SEZAPA-815371 format. One record per atom (N, C-alpha, C): residue number from 1; residue in three letters; x, y, z. Coordinates in steps of 0.001 Angstrom, whole numbers, plus 500000, padded with zeros to 6 digits. Example, Ala and Ser with C-alpha at 12.3 -4.5 7.8 and 13.67 -1.06 7.14 Angstrom:
- 1; ala; 513190; 494310; 507800
- 1; ala; 512300; 495500; 507800
- 1; ala; 513200; 496700; 507800
- 2; ser; 512850; 497750; 507080
- 2; ser; 513670; 498940; 507140
- 2; ser; 512900; 500030; 507870
***
This chain:
- 1; unk; 078593; 369205; 770019
- 1; unk; 079667; 368534; 770727
- 1; unk; 079479; 367018; 770663
- 2; unk; 078367; 366520; 771119
- 2; unk; 078090; 365086; 771105
- 2; unk; 076671; 364898; 770599
- 3; unk; 076457; 363923; 769752
- 3; unk; 075136; 363718; 769166
- 3; unk; 074296; 362790; 770030
- 4; unk; 073379; 363363; 770771
- 4; unk; 072394; 362590; 771526
- 4; unk; 071094; 362720; 770744
- 5; unk; 070579; 361612; 770253
- 5; unk; 069444; 361635; 769334
- 5; unk; 068143; 362036; 770024
- 6; unk; 067207; 362518; 769228
- 6; unk; 065864; 362809; 769735
- 6; unk; 065217; 361539; 770281
- 7; unk; 065496; 360420; 769660
- 7; unk; 064958; 359140; 770125
- 7; unk; 065414; 358850; 771553
- 8; unk; 066680; 359121; 771845
- 8; unk; 067196; 358920; 773205
- 8; unk; 066509; 359865; 774177
- 9; unk; 066365; 361127; 773793
- 9; unk; 065699; 362102; 774657
- 9; unk; 064262; 361675; 774954
- 10; unk; 063562; 361229; 773921
- 10; unk; 062172; 360759; 774098
- 10; unk; 062123; 359534; 775015
- 11; unk; 063116; 358651; 774895
- 11; unk; 063163; 357452; 775745
- 11; unk; 063357; 357842; 777202
- 12; unk; 064236; 358827; 777447
- 12; unk; 064439; 359291; 778816
- 12; unk; 063144; 359853; 779389
- 13; unk; 062424; 360618; 778584
- 13; unk; 061163; 361192; 779038
- 13; unk; 060131; 360093; 779303
- 14; unk; 060072; 359127; 778422
- 14; unk; 059092; 358035; 778553
- 14; unk; 059341; 357194; 779806
- 15; unk; 060582; 357112; 780263
- 15; unk; 060884; 356391; 781505
- 15; unk; 060145; 357020; 782679
- 16; unk; 060006; 358342; 782675
- 16; unk; 059361; 359047; 783783
- 16; unk; 057856; 359165; 783597
- 17; unk; 057424; 359336; 782381
- 17; unk; 055997; 359539; 782122
- 17; unk; 055566; 358629; 780973
- 18; unk; 055333; 357355; 781270
- 18; unk; 055011; 356409; 780201
- 18; unk; 053642; 356638; 779561
- 19; unk; 052680; 357205; 780303
- 19; unk; 051319; 357365; 779764
- 19; unk; 050825; 358802; 779882
- 20; unk; 050722; 359292; 781087
- 20; unk; 050255; 360660; 781321
- 20; unk; 050665; 361084; 782706
- 21; unk; 050593; 362378; 782951
- 21; unk; 050807; 362917; 784293
- 21; unk; 049435; 362933; 784963
- 22; unk; 049159; 361922; 785746
- 22; unk; 047842; 361744; 786345
- 22; unk; 047465; 362906; 787266
- 23; unk; 048432; 363422; 788026
- 23; unk; 048146; 364520; 788960
- 23; unk; 047665; 365760; 788222
- 24; unk; 048418; 366172; 787191
- 24; unk; 048032; 367356; 786414
- 24; unk; 046675; 367131; 785744
- 25; unk; 046446; 365927; 785260
- 25; unk; 045187; 365594; 784602
- 25; unk; 044004; 365707; 785567
- 26; unk; 044098; 365074; 786733
- 26; unk; 042944; 365077; 787649
- 26; unk; 042708; 366444; 788278
- 27; unk; 043750; 367273; 788370
- 27; unk; 043566; 368625; 788885
- 27; unk; 042973; 369560; 787826
- 28; unk; 043015; 369164; 786562
- 28; unk; 042447; 369976; 785490
- 28; unk; 043225; 371238; 785192
- 29; unk; 044532; 371245; 785448
- 29; unk; 045341; 372462; 785264
- 29; unk; 046200; 372418; 784000
- 30; unk; 046081; 371368; 783221
- 30; unk; 046969; 371136; 782080
- 30; unk; 047040; 372236; 781057
- 31; unk; 045950; 372976; 780814
- 31; unk; 045946; 374017; 779784
- 31; unk; 046398; 375379; 780273
- 32; unk; 046650; 375527; 781560
- 32; unk; 047122; 376813; 782084
- 32; unk; 048569; 377048; 781655
- 33; unk; 048883; 378294; 781354
- 33; unk; 050248; 378664; 780967
- 33; unk; 051086; 378869; 782224
- 34; unk; 052363; 378517; 782126
- 34; unk; 053251; 378678; 783278
- 34; unk; 054692; 378844; 782844
- 35; unk; 055529; 379028; 783842
- 35; unk; 056961; 379192; 783613
- 35; unk; 057702; 378363; 784648
- 36; unk; 058755; 377723; 784210
- 36; unk; 059569; 376895; 785092
- 36; unk; 061020; 377356; 784978
- 37; unk; 061664; 377480; 786123
- 37; unk; 063087; 377787; 786147
- 37; unk; 063804; 376676; 786901
- 38; unk; 064912; 376254; 786347
- 38; unk; 065764; 375284; 787029
- 38; unk; 067046; 376034; 787352
- 39; unk; 067458; 375947; 788605
- 39; unk; 068636; 376690; 789044
- 39; unk; 069600; 375760; 789765
- 40; unk; 070807; 376239; 789963
- 40; unk; 071836; 375456; 790622
- 40; unk; 071852; 375757; 792106
- 41; unk; 071980; 374753; 792905
- 41; unk; 072070; 374946; 794358
- 41; unk; 073480; 375314; 794798
- 42; unk; 074452; 375103; 793919
- 42; unk; 075847; 375390; 794267
- 42; unk; 076596; 375850; 793030
- 43; unk; 077824; 376315; 793221
- 43; unk; 078673; 376663; 792087
- 43; unk; 078867; 375401; 791257
- 44; unk; 078744; 375523; 789935
- 44; unk; 078795; 374321; 789101
- 44; unk; 079218; 374637; 787675
- 45; unk; 079675; 373596; 786991
- 45; unk; 079873; 373622; 785543
- 45; unk; 078624; 372965; 784967
- 46; unk; 077943; 373666; 784101
- 46; unk; 076655; 373200; 783577
- 46; unk; 076862; 372269; 782383
- 47; unk; 075998; 371268; 782309
- 47; unk; 076010; 370353; 781168
- 47; unk; 074594; 369819; 780958
- 48; unk; 074185; 369729; 779698
- 48; unk; 072904; 369136; 779359
- 48; unk; 071823; 370111; 778943
- 49; unk; 072110; 371396; 778945
- 49; unk; 071053; 372360; 778616
- 49; unk; 070606; 372255; 777157
- 50; unk; 071496; 371911; 776268
- 50; unk; 071101; 371760; 774863
- 50; unk; 070122; 370596; 774699
- 51; unk; 070356; 369520; 775437
- 51; unk; 069447; 368377; 775390
- 51; unk; 068108; 368728; 776011
- 52; unk; 068129; 369456; 777110
- 52; unk; 066881; 369901; 777733
- 52; unk; 066121; 370816; 776775
- 53; unk; 066821; 371734; 776132
- 53; unk; 066159; 372628; 775173
- 53; unk; 065524; 371825; 774036
- 54; unk; 066258; 370855; 773489
- 54; unk; 065713; 370043; 772407
- 54; unk; 064491; 369248; 772866
- 55; unk; 064527; 368734; 774080
- 55; unk; 063380; 368000; 774617
- 55; unk; 062181; 368940; 774757
- 56; unk; 062432; 370156; 775228
- 56; unk; 061357; 371143; 775334
- 56; unk; 060787; 371471; 773955
- 57; unk; 061664; 371673; 772981
- 57; unk; 061220; 371945; 771609
- 57; unk; 060350; 370804; 771084
- 58; unk; 060779; 369569; 771339
- 58; unk; 060016; 368402; 770876
- 58; unk; 058610; 368355; 771471
- 59; unk; 058474; 368873; 772689
- 59; unk; 057182; 368800; 773385
- 59; unk; 056401; 370110; 773339
- 60; unk; 056909; 371109; 772620
- 60; unk; 056162; 372347; 772425
- 60; unk; 056305; 373375; 773531
- 61; unk; 057337; 373244; 774356
- 61; unk; 057608; 374268; 775374
- 61; unk; 058659; 375228; 774822
- 62; unk; 058632; 376455; 775312
- 62; unk; 059545; 377483; 774820
- 62; unk; 060636; 377753; 775850
- 63; unk; 061890; 377614; 775432
- 63; unk; 063021; 377938; 776299
- 63; unk; 063324; 379413; 776110
- 64; unk; 063223; 380158; 777204
- 64; unk; 063440; 381612; 777167
- 64; unk; 064924; 381950; 777217
- 65; unk; 065673; 381231; 777998
- 65; unk; 067105; 381463; 778108
- 65; unk; 067755; 380320; 778862
- 66; unk; 069046; 380099; 778578
- 66; unk; 069759; 379034; 779276
- 66; unk; 071264; 379279; 779243
- 67; unk; 071952; 378656; 780168
- 67; unk; 073406; 378670; 780213
- 67; unk; 073884; 377498; 779343
- 68; unk; 074739; 377731; 778350
- 68; unk; 075216; 376632; 777505
- 68; unk; 076081; 375647; 778290
- 69; unk; 076108; 374406; 777823
- 69; unk; 076964; 373404; 778443
- 69; unk; 078410; 373887; 778441
- 70; unk; 079081; 373658; 779558
- 70; unk; 080448; 374121; 779741
- 70; unk; 080521; 375444; 780478
- 71; unk; 079378; 376159; 780560
- 71; unk; 079338; 377422; 781284
- 71; unk; 079350; 377181; 782788
- 72; unk; 079849; 378162; 783507
- 72; unk; 079913; 378054; 784968
- 72; unk; 078862; 378964; 785590
- 73; unk; 078252; 378473; 786674
- 73; unk; 077244; 379248; 787393
- 73; unk; 077577; 379275; 788871
- 74; unk; 076999; 380252; 789538
- 74; unk; 077104; 380359; 790991
- 74; unk; 075867; 379743; 791632
- 75; unk; 075964; 379497; 792913
- 75; unk; 074819; 378961; 793648
- 75; unk; 073610; 379866; 793459
- 76; unk; 072448; 379278; 793279
- 76; unk; 071161; 379947; 793101
- 76; unk; 070999; 380667; 791763
- 77; unk; 071903; 380464; 790846
- 77; unk; 071776; 381059; 789512
- 77; unk; 070867; 380186; 788648
- 78; unk; 070000; 380840; 787876
- 78; unk; 069092; 380123; 786985
- 78; unk; 069879; 379526; 785828
- 79; unk; 069641; 378240; 785570
- 79; unk; 070309; 377536; 784478
- 79; unk; 069474; 377629; 783203
- 80; unk; 068158; 377479; 783360
- 80; unk; 067268; 377483; 782200
- 80; unk; 065882; 377945; 782622
- 81; unk; 065211; 378683; 781748
- 81; unk; 063832; 379120; 781968
- 81; unk; 062986; 378603; 780809
- 82; unk; 061855; 377964; 781169
- 82; unk; 060998; 377313; 780175
- 82; unk; 059564; 377786; 780373
- 83; unk; 058885; 378127; 779266
- 83; unk; 057476; 378518; 779310
- 83; unk; 056650; 377509; 778527
- 84; unk; 055409; 377323; 778992
- 84; unk; 054526; 376420; 778272
- 84; unk; 053297; 376083; 779095
- 85; unk; 052491; 375158; 778577
- 85; unk; 051306; 374710; 779302
- 85; unk; 051736; 373898; 780522
- 86; unk; 050937; 373965; 781555
- 86; unk; 051239; 373241; 782792
- 86; unk; 051435; 371751; 782533
- 87; unk; 050638; 371178; 781648
- 87; unk; 050785; 369742; 781353
- 87; unk; 052159; 369441; 780764
- 88; unk; 052650; 370318; 779907
- 88; unk; 053961; 370126; 779284
- 88; unk; 055075; 370359; 780295
- 89; unk; 054950; 371420; 781085
- 89; unk; 055980; 371723; 782079
- 89; unk; 056114; 370594; 783098
- 90; unk; 054981; 370089; 783571
- 90; unk; 055034; 368992; 784545
- 90; unk; 055580; 367713; 783914
- 91; unk; 055269; 367484; 782650
- 91; unk; 055786; 366315; 781943
- 91; unk; 057313; 366399; 781837
- 92; unk; 057837; 367571; 781544
- 92; unk; 059257; 367766; 781311
- 92; unk; 060093; 367915; 782584
- 93; unk; 059487; 368370; 783635
- 93; unk; 060216; 368831; 784815
- 93; unk; 061254; 367851; 785336
- 94; unk; 060882; 366676; 785731
- 94; unk; 061811; 365760; 786405
- 94; unk; 062898; 365254; 785457
- 95; unk; 062550; 364954; 784216
- 95; unk; 063563; 364482; 783267
- 95; unk; 064583; 365582; 783000
- 96; unk; 064106; 366808; 782794
- 96; unk; 065020; 367935; 782572
- 96; unk; 065910; 368168; 783785
- 97; unk; 065310; 368125; 784951
- 97; unk; 066077; 368311; 786184
- 97; unk; 067147; 367222; 786320
- 98; unk; 066783; 365979; 786049
- 98; unk; 067741; 364881; 786172
- 98; unk; 068886; 365006; 785171
- 99; unk; 068571; 365360; 783940
- 99; unk; 069624; 365552; 782928
- 99; unk; 070616; 366589; 783423
- 100; unk; 070103; 367734; 783840
- 100; unk; 070975; 368825; 784278
- 100; unk; 071719; 368481; 785561
- 101; unk; 071045; 367861; 786492
- 101; unk; 071668; 367557; 787782
- 101; unk; 072806; 366553; 787638
- 102; unk; 072550; 365451; 786962
- 102; unk; 073578; 364424; 786840
- 102; unk; 074720; 364857; 785933
- 103; unk; 074403; 365409; 784777
- 103; unk; 075457; 365822; 783847
- 103; unk; 076297; 366962; 784425
- 104; unk; 075649; 367911; 785076
- 104; unk; 076389; 369026; 785675
- 104; unk; 077249; 368557; 786846
- 105; unk; 076787; 367569; 787582
- 105; unk; 077594; 367027; 788686
- 105; unk; 078868; 366378; 788145
- 106; unk; 078754; 365618; 787057
- 106; unk; 079932; 364996; 786444
- 106; unk; 080865; 366072; 785898
- 107; unk; 080310; 367062; 785211
- 107; unk; 081128; 368146; 784651
- 107; unk; 081831; 368929; 785758
- 108; unk; 081123; 369200; 786834
- 108; unk; 081691; 369960; 787954
- 108; unk; 082804; 369169; 788624
- 109; unk; 082568; 367898; 788866
- 109; unk; 083579; 367039; 789499
- 109; unk; 084807; 366923; 788601
- 110; unk; 084598; 366765; 787297
- 110; unk; 085719; 366677; 786367
- 110; unk; 086516; 367975; 786375
- 111; unk; 085823; 369111; 786349
- 111; unk; 086484; 370418; 786388
- 111; unk; 087339; 370555; 787650
- 112; unk; 086811; 370129; 788782
- 112; unk; 087578; 370207; 790044
- 112; unk; 088829; 369345; 789972
- 113; unk; 088698; 368140; 789418
- 113; unk; 089861; 367254; 789285
- 113; unk; 090897; 367851; 788336
- 114; unk; 090449; 368408; 787215
- 114; unk; 091361; 369010; 786247
- 114; unk; 092109; 370178; 786895
- 115; unk; 091372; 371064; 787566
- 115; unk; 092017; 372228; 788190
- 115; unk; 093010; 371799; 789276
- 116; unk; 092633; 370826; 790068
- 116; unk; 093513; 370336; 791137
- 116; unk; 094784; 369719; 790551
- 117; unk; 094641; 368873; 789549
- 117; unk; 095796; 368216; 788928
- 117; unk; 096712; 369217; 788240
- 118; unk; 096134; 370222; 787632
- 118; unk; 096945; 371190; 786882
- 118; unk; 097717; 372148; 787790
- 119; unk; 097417; 372150; 789075
- 119; unk; 098252; 372906; 790021
- 119; unk; 099657; 372301; 790069
- 120; unk; 099742; 371003; 789805
- 120; unk; 101010; 370290; 789870
- 120; unk; 101632; 370057; 788500
- 121; unk; 100792; 369983; 787471
- 121; unk; 101288; 369740; 786115
- 121; unk; 100277; 370353; 785148
- 122; unk; 100646; 371472; 784544
- 122; unk; 099722; 372173; 783643
- 122; unk; 099383; 371383; 782382
- 123; unk; 100191; 370410; 782032
- 123; unk; 099971; 369622; 780820
- 123; unk; 099185; 368338; 781064
- 124; unk; 098808; 368084; 782298
- 124; unk; 098140; 366817; 782627
- 124; unk; 096743; 366752; 782010
- 125; unk; 096327; 365549; 781647
- 125; unk; 094997; 365320; 781112
- 125; unk; 094253; 364382; 782048
- 126; unk; 093027; 364711; 782360
- 126; unk; 092160; 363841; 783154
- 126; unk; 091297; 363065; 782178
- 127; unk; 091312; 361744; 782300
- 127; unk; 090513; 360896; 781427
- 127; unk; 089515; 360106; 782252
- 128; unk; 088379; 359817; 781619
- 128; unk; 087305; 359124; 782333
- 128; unk; 087335; 357630; 782047
- 129; unk; 086694; 356911; 782889
- 129; unk; 086503; 355485; 782698
- 129; unk; 085303; 355259; 781793
- 130; unk; 085138; 354060; 781293
- 130; unk; 083943; 353732; 780510
- 130; unk; 082861; 353172; 781411
- 131; unk; 083095; 353175; 782699
- 131; unk; 082131; 352644; 783665
- 131; unk; 081075; 353708; 783958
- 132; unk; 079964; 353627; 783253
- 132; unk; 078854; 354551; 783479
- 132; unk; 077592; 353740; 783691
- 133; unk; 076617; 354367; 784299
- 133; unk; 075343; 353701; 784509
- 133; unk; 074691; 353456; 783147
- 134; unk; 074194; 352231; 782878
- 134; unk; 073617; 351935; 781558
- 134; unk; 072585; 352970; 781120
- 135; unk; 072661; 353345; 779853
- 135; unk; 071727; 354306; 779278
- 135; unk; 072166; 355754; 779401
- 136; unk; 073313; 356003; 780057
- 136; unk; 073746; 357380; 780298
- 136; unk; 075088; 357721; 779655
- 137; unk; 075610; 356830; 778853
- 137; unk; 076966; 356995; 778332
- 137; unk; 077157; 358300; 777548
- 138; unk; 076245; 358578; 776629
- 138; unk; 076394; 359782; 775802
- 138; unk; 076445; 361047; 776657
- 139; unk; 075520; 361144; 777598
- 139; unk; 075471; 362327; 778450
- 139; unk; 076684; 362381; 779377
- 140; unk; 077129; 361235; 779865
- 140; unk; 078305; 361186; 780739
- 140; unk; 079566; 361635; 780002
- 141; unk; 079724; 361192; 778759
- 141; unk; 080884; 361605; 777963
- 141; unk; 080845; 363113; 777727
- 142; unk; 079673; 363632; 777390
- 142; unk; 079541; 365079; 777177
- 142; unk; 079901; 365832; 778457
- 143; unk; 079462; 365325; 779589
- 143; unk; 079736; 365987; 780869
- 143; unk; 081238; 366014; 781173
- 144; unk; 081923; 364921; 780906
- 144; unk; 083374; 364880; 781118
- 144; unk; 084053; 365911; 780222
- 145; unk; 083652; 365982; 778959
- 145; unk; 084226; 366961; 778037
- 145; unk; 083957; 368388; 778513
- 146; unk; 082734; 368654; 778999
- 146; unk; 082388; 369995; 779501
- 146; unk; 083224; 370375; 780717
- 147; unk; 083624; 369375; 781494
- 147; unk; 084450; 369620; 782673
- 147; unk; 085934; 369723; 782380
- 148; unk; 086318; 369531; 781116
- 148; unk; 087717; 369674; 780733
- 148; unk; 088472; 368358; 780655
- 149; unk; 087783; 367237; 780807
- 149; unk; 088418; 365930; 780695
- 149; unk; 088179; 365323; 779327
- 150; unk; 088663; 364104; 779167
- 150; unk; 088510; 363372; 777914
- 150; unk; 088155; 361921; 778215
- 151; unk; 087441; 361280; 777311
- 151; unk; 087181; 359850; 777518
- 151; unk; 088451; 359054; 777210
- 152; unk; 088768; 358099; 778062
- 152; unk; 089928; 357246; 777825
- 152; unk; 089626; 356244; 776725
- 153; unk; 088476; 355616; 776841
- 153; unk; 088082; 354573; 775904
- 153; unk; 086563; 354525; 775937
- 154; unk; 085950; 354508; 774772
- 154; unk; 084494; 354590; 774696
- 154; unk; 083809; 353238; 774767
- 155; unk; 084550; 352169; 774554
- 155; unk; 083948; 350844; 774619
- 155; unk; 084979; 349765; 774389
- 156; unk; 084577; 348531; 774580
- 156; unk; 085477; 347395; 774430
- 156; unk; 085965; 347197; 773008
- 157; unk; 085244; 347713; 772028
- 157; unk; 085609; 347517; 770622
- 157; unk; 086725; 348445; 770166
- 158; unk; 087055; 349418; 770976
- 158; unk; 087957; 350486; 770556
- 158; unk; 089443; 350145; 770680
- 159; unk; 089847; 349529; 771779
- 159; unk; 091258; 349238; 772027
- 159; unk; 091394; 347891; 772722
- 160; unk; 092615; 347385; 772698
- 160; unk; 092921; 346155; 773423
- 160; unk; 093602; 346549; 774727
- 161; unk; 092992; 346205; 775832
- 161; unk; 093582; 346390; 777158
- 161; unk; 093481; 345054; 777874
- 162; unk; 094612; 344474; 778192
- 162; unk; 094620; 343158; 778823
- 162; unk; 094733; 343327; 780326
- 163; unk; 093772; 342785; 781037
- 163; unk; 093740; 342835; 782492
- 163; unk; 093959; 341431; 783058
- 164; unk; 094142; 341363; 784360
- 164; unk; 094353; 340077; 785010
- 164; unk; 093213; 339101; 784736
- 165; unk; 091978; 339603; 784684
- 165; unk; 090854; 338699; 784420
- 165; unk; 090953; 338039; 783049
- 166; unk; 091652; 338667; 782101
- 166; unk; 091907; 338034; 780801
- 166; unk; 093024; 336994; 780944
- 167; unk; 094065; 337372; 781661
- 167; unk; 095224; 336490; 781827
- 167; unk; 094872; 335224; 782591
- 168; unk; 093830; 335281; 783401
- 168; unk; 093413; 334097; 784159
- 168; unk; 093070; 332921; 783253
- 169; unk; 092774; 333182; 782001
- 169; unk; 092387; 332141; 781055
- 169; unk; 093562; 331650; 780197
- 170; unk; 094744; 332203; 780424
- 170; unk; 095914; 331841; 779627
- 170; unk; 097078; 331439; 780532
- 171; unk; 097818; 330448; 780102
- 171; unk; 099065; 330137; 780804
- 171; unk; 100079; 331224; 780451
- 172; unk; 101192; 331268; 781154
- 172; unk; 102223; 332274; 780859
- 172; unk; 102731; 332135; 779433
- 173; unk; 102949; 330898; 778994
- 173; unk; 103436; 330658; 777630
- 173; unk; 102399; 331103; 776600
- 174; unk; 101124; 330781; 776849
- 174; unk; 100055; 331196; 775922
- 174; unk; 099943; 332718; 775861
- 175; unk; 100114; 333350; 777006
- 175; unk; 100023; 334811; 777089
- 175; unk; 101121; 335456; 776241
- 176; unk; 102350; 334993; 776382
- 176; unk; 103475; 335537; 775613
- 176; unk; 103228; 335342; 774113
- 177; unk; 102736; 334179; 773732
- 177; unk; 102443; 333892; 772318
- 177; unk; 101352; 334829; 771790
- 178; unk; 100292; 335037; 772620
- 178; unk; 099184; 335920; 772212
- 178; unk; 099668; 337356; 772018
- 179; unk; 100577; 337825; 772866
- 179; unk; 101093; 339190; 772732
- 179; unk; 101754; 339382; 771369
- 180; unk; 102520; 338415; 770955
- 180; unk; 103168; 338493; 769635
- 180; unk; 102132; 338523; 768528
- 181; unk; 101096; 337709; 768639
- 181; unk; 100010; 337692; 767644
- 181; unk; 099284; 339030; 767609
- 182; unk; 098983; 339564; 768796
- 182; unk; 098267; 340838; 768870
- 182; unk; 099061; 341967; 768214
- 183; unk; 100352; 341978; 768415
- 183; unk; 101182; 343020; 767825
- 183; unk; 101113; 342994; 766294
- 184; unk; 100944; 341811; 765730
- 184; unk; 100877; 341734; 764262
- 184; unk; 099456; 341917; 763734
- 185; unk; 098442; 341515; 764511
- 185; unk; 097052; 341572; 764027
- 185; unk; 096337; 342896; 764350
- 186; unk; 096584; 343464; 765504
- 186; unk; 095867; 344685; 765910
- 186; unk; 096846; 345711; 766510
- 187; unk; 097944; 345932; 765811
- 187; unk; 098991; 346828; 766330
- 187; unk; 098472; 348249; 766587
- 188; unk; 097514; 348692; 765786
- 188; unk; 096977; 350056; 765969
- 188; unk; 096065; 350174; 767176
- 189; unk; 095670; 349036; 767752
- 189; unk; 094747; 349033; 768887
- 189; unk; 095481; 348800; 770197
***
């Protein structure tokens, strides 16, 4: 659906564990085998499991089963089950949880908005803003798509949208002149 690179996944993991998991290390439990399950606390549209699986694969953990992005779950339903060494599971835990929690929350909220709007107009489309927390754009876009919405605009380079903050720098005459220029120079935008 959306290409989130391994480099991005590794960067997300490195934000949480830049060197080592000191707790697991000092307890000496790193080589023990274990299993981790992440579940939903409420009914939700799931998003991010493919990225979590890829992150687990990169770190040598085995994903036993998961709900694909776009799937719906009930409260207390397991989203993903992961097996591996305790050191790997503890390394992955918080980043995997955050990916699933944030992306699924966006997907769930988008799904609710789509369903609510379509009660009044079955043809309506819900579109997202480009206002996302830095570093999360790819996952946020995927979450909106999983929830049944679409991105309105992916960045400033994509389309021309003139807002009041732009007009503040132009007189009325300059603005009218610029509109004519824009129509001839970037009509497709």
